[in-house]
C-alpha positions, 0 to 999 in steps of 0.5 A: 175223152180229154187227151190227158185222161186218154193218154193216162188210160191207155198207159194204164191198159198197156202197163197192165197188159205188159205185166200180165204177160210177165205173169205179174198178176197183182201188179197188172190188176192194180193198173186195170183198177186205175184204168177202170176208175179213169173210165168211170170218171170220164163217164161221170163227167160226160153225164154231168156235162149233159145234165147241166146244159 
């Protein structure tokens, strides 16, 4: 994973975890959604790089 994407992914996961602990479930879920989208983007980019070699 690209370092900037990894850093952003980790930040979103950490934010989600912290908000969940504070019982801020809606806000936590928003961060989980962002982390999920970033994860999907990474997989797509890896797939595209493999297919287009």
